[in-house]
Structure formats: C-alpha cells, structure tokens
C-alpha positions as CSV (number, residue, x, y, z in Angstrom):
1,X,73.5,95.0,92.1
2,X,73.6,96.5,95.6
3,X,70.8,98.9,96.5
4,X,72.1,101.5,99.0
5,X,69.4,103.3,101.0
6,X,70.3,106.4,102.9
7,X,67.8,107.2,105.6
8,X,67.1,111.0,105.6
9,X,65.7,112.6,108.7
10,X,65.6,116.2,110.0
11,X,68.9,117.3,111.6
12,X,70.8,114.5,109.7
13,X,74.5,114.9,110.5
14,X,75.8,115.7,107.0
15,X,79.5,115.0,107.7
16,X,79.0,111.4,108.9
17,X,77.8,110.3,105.5
18,X,80.3,112.2,103.4
19,X,83.0,109.6,102.8
20,X,80.7,106.6,102.1
21,X,78.1,108.3,100.0
22,X,80.7,110.1,97.8
23,X,82.6,106.8,97.1
24,X,79.5,104.6,96.5
25,X,77.7,107.1,94.3
26,X,80.7,108.2,92.2
27,X,82.4,104.8,91.9
28,X,85.6,106.7,91.2
29,X,87.8,104.1,92.9
30,X,85.8,101.0,92.1
31,X,87.7,98.0,90.9
32,X,87.1,96.8,87.3
33,X,84.8,93.9,88.3
34,X,83.0,95.7,91.1
35,X,79.3,94.9,91.5
36,X,76.8,97.6,90.5
37,X,75.7,100.0,93.1
38,X,72.5,102.2,93.2
39,X,72.3,105.0,95.8
40,X,69.0,106.4,96.9
41,X,67.7,108.5,99.8
42,X,64.8,107.2,101.7
43,X,62.5,108.7,104.3
44,X,59.2,108.4,106.0
45,X,57.6,110.4,103.2
46,X,58.6,112.3,100.1
47,X,58.6,115.6,102.0
48,X,61.9,117.5,102.0
49,X,64.2,116.9,104.9
50,X,66.6,119.6,106.4
51,X,70.0,118.4,107.5
52,X,72.0,119.7,110.4
53,X,74.1,121.7,108.0
54,X,71.0,123.3,106.5
55,X,70.9,121.4,103.3
56,X,67.6,120.2,101.9
57,X,67.1,116.6,100.8
58,X,64.2,115.5,98.7
59,X,63.9,111.8,99.3
60,X,64.0,109.5,96.3
61,X,61.7,106.9,97.9
62,X,59.7,106.0,101.0
63,X,60.4,103.2,103.5
64,X,57.8,100.9,101.9
65,X,60.0,101.0,98.7
66,X,63.0,99.4,100.4
67,X,63.7,96.0,99.0
68,X,64.5,93.5,101.8
69,X,67.1,91.1,100.7
70,X,70.8,90.3,100.9
71,X,71.7,92.9,98.3
72,X,70.2,95.9,100.2
73,X,72.2,98.2,102.4
74,X,70.6,100.7,104.8
75,X,72.7,103.6,106.0
76,X,71.5,105.2,109.2
77,X,73.2,108.6,110.0
78,X,73.3,110.4,113.3
79,X,70.7,113.1,114.0
80,X,69.2,115.0,117.0
81,X,65.8,113.7,116.2
82,X,66.2,109.9,116.6
83,X,64.1,109.9,119.8
84,X,61.0,110.7,117.8
85,X,58.8,107.6,117.9
86,X,58.0,108.0,114.1
87,X,61.4,106.6,113.3
88,X,60.6,103.2,114.8
89,X,59.4,102.2,111.3
90,X,62.9,102.4,109.8
91,X,64.3,100.5,112.8
92,X,61.8,97.7,112.2
93,X,62.9,97.7,108.5
94,X,66.6,97.5,109.7
95,X,65.7,94.5,111.8
96,X,64.1,92.8,108.8
97,X,67.1,93.6,106.7
98,X,69.5,92.0,109.2
99,X,67.4,88.9,109.3
100,X,67.3,88.7,105.5
101,X,71.1,89.1,105.2
102,X,71.1,92.7,104.1
103,X,73.5,95.2,105.6
104,X,72.6,97.8,108.3
105,X,75.2,100.5,108.9
106,X,74.5,102.9,111.8
107,X,76.5,105.8,113.1
108,X,76.3,108.1,116.2
109,X,72.7,108.7,117.3
110,X,71.4,105.9,115.0
111,X,73.1,103.4,117.2
112,X,71.0,104.6,120.1
113,X,67.9,103.9,118.0
114,X,69.1,100.3,117.4
115,X,69.9,99.9,121.1
116,X,66.3,101.0,122.0
117,X,65.0,98.2,119.7
118,X,67.2,95.6,121.4
119,X,69.2,95.1,118.2
120,X,72.6,95.6,119.9
121,X,72.0,93.3,122.9
122,X,73.6,90.2,121.3
123,X,76.0,91.5,118.7
124,X,79.4,93.2,118.8
125,X,78.9,97.0,118.3
126,X,80.1,100.5,119.2
127,X,78.6,103.9,119.7
128,X,79.5,107.2,121.2
129,X,80.7,105.4,124.3
130,X,79.1,102.7,126.5
131,X,77.9,105.4,128.9
132,X,76.1,107.1,126.1
133,X,74.1,104.0,125.2
134,X,73.2,103.4,128.8
135,X,72.1,107.0,129.1
136,X,69.9,107.2,126.0
137,X,68.6,103.6,126.1
138,X,67.2,102.4,129.4
139,X,66.5,98.9,128.0
140,X,70.0,98.5,126.6
141,X,71.5,95.1,127.6
142,X,74.5,94.8,125.2
143,X,77.3,95.9,127.6
144,X,79.3,92.8,127.2
145,X,79.2,93.1,123.4
146,X,80.3,96.8,123.4
147,X,83.7,97.5,121.8
148,X,85.5,100.8,122.4
149,X,86.5,101.5,118.8
150,X,85.6,104.1,116.1
151,X,83.7,101.6,114.1
152,X,82.9,97.9,114.5
153,X,81.8,95.4,111.8
154,X,79.9,92.3,112.8
155,X,79.0,90.5,109.6
156,X,76.1,92.5,108.1
157,X,75.9,95.1,111.0
158,X,78.4,98.0,111.1
159,X,78.2,100.5,113.8
160,X,80.3,103.6,114.5
161,X,80.8,106.5,116.9
162,X,80.3,110.1,115.8
163,X,84.1,110.3,115.2
164,X,84.3,107.0,113.3
165,X,82.9,108.1,109.9
166,X,86.1,107.3,107.9
167,X,86.6,103.8,109.4
168,X,82.9,103.2,109.1
169,X,83.1,104.0,105.4
170,X,86.2,101.7,105.0
171,X,84.4,98.8,106.6
172,X,81.3,99.3,104.5
173,X,83.4,99.4,101.3
174,X,85.3,96.3,102.4
175,X,82.0,94.4,103.0
176,X,80.6,95.4,99.6
177,X,83.9,94.4,98.0
178,X,83.8,97.3,95.4
179,X,87.5,98.4,95.9
180,X,90.6,96.4,95.3
181,X,92.3,95.7,98.7
182,X,95.3,97.8,97.8
183,X,93.0,100.7,96.7
184,X,91.1,100.6,100.0
185,X,94.2,100.5,102.1
186,X,95.7,103.5,100.3
187,X,92.4,105.4,100.3
188,X,92.1,105.0,104.0
189,X,95.8,105.8,104.7
190,X,95.5,109.0,102.6
191,X,92.3,110.3,104.2
192,X,93.3,109.4,107.7
193,X,96.8,110.9,107.6
194,X,96.8,113.4,104.7
195,X,100.3,112.2,103.7
196,X,100.9,112.7,100.0
197,X,102.6,109.4,99.4
198,X,99.4,107.6,100.1
199,X,97.6,109.7,97.5
200,X,100.1,108.6,94.8
201,X,99.9,105.0,96.1
202,X,96.1,105.3,95.7
203,X,96.4,106.5,92.1
204,X,98.9,103.7,91.3
205,X,96.4,101.1,92.4
206,X,94.0,102.3,89.7
207,X,96.4,101.7,86.8
208,X,95.1,99.1,84.4
209,X,91.6,99.2,86.0
210,X,89.9,99.6,82.6
C-alpha cells in the first residue's frame, strides 16, 4: 500500500492539490488491480492549519509519523510561508524519502524550499521559472537541470509550477500506476480541454473494471 502524506502549512494553496488529492482519496478511476492508497495530512504539529482559501485543516499526523520507505509519497503544496525556518524539518524528511526510494512531489513555493536545501542542484526539475528559483534561493545551483515545463518527473521527484497542477497530478498518478493508461490519458484530455468526447472516452475505459 502507498502512504500519501500531504504536508499542511498555513497559507497552503488549496487549488494546487485539488486534482491529485481527489483522485487518490476517492479512487474513483482506479484500475481493478491498483495498489492500495492511504491519504493523510501531516504537519509540524496537530494544531489546525489555515489554507490560503480560508479552510481549516486538522492534521492527521505529525512529521515524526511519516514512514520512510519506497511506498511513501510526500506532497508538498505551494504556500506563502515556506520561508519560515520551521519547515526545514519536512524538507529534511523529503531528502530522506528520496534517498529511500519514496516519492517527493513539490509544486510552486515548495520547489523553492527544495532548492534552498540543494535538492534541485543535480536533478531535472521545474518551478515558477528559472528566475524565480534564482530570486528566492541564493544557494541554488541547478540551472542546467531546470526544464521550462508545467511539471517535470525525474524518477521519484516530481516538481511543478503554480500553473502545472493538472500535469503534476497526471505524472504522480502515472508513477503510482493506479490508473489504466487509457483512463489516465482520457482523464487528462478531459480536464485539460473540457471537450465532452474525452469525458465519454474516460467513462468507456472504466467498463469491465469490476
């Protein structure tokens, strides 16, 4: 079973997590033989966290509860508070997860936190632009590994810009192998274009699933 940990911090960018959390938690489009998935919110403490949209999240567990192995996935959303030094503990955990073969998926401001820890210096990645990383991370040295794309998957590290949430979700789902290929392609086509034929194609891929 995959354990999905969603890092909750104040001013969390709600919309960046919407696609991926909804699909992993509901399992509505999972293939018949998909691996099990458990979704939990994690934070520095069990104290409630307020998102950018004004929603209150009561974390399910603390950072110490994260299991570090190849079946763990850490989702790091954007937020306006990543520059607070207290978040260095989750970035250290991200480093440990990457070394253990677990997945780390960072979007928007969370990529800056990875850059400030040197975790993007030697791996293909993206963010809100190369200039953004250079501006927010004086120690960043990963320029030659930067890819100008909405989302970039490099084995167990997936990074995205603030506008790359849909592609980011697609790449995470693909890495976890919980959708059939045809389902994932139709899902992405529908949500990226809004064209109704892709919705019906998506529904068709689910026939005979059970």
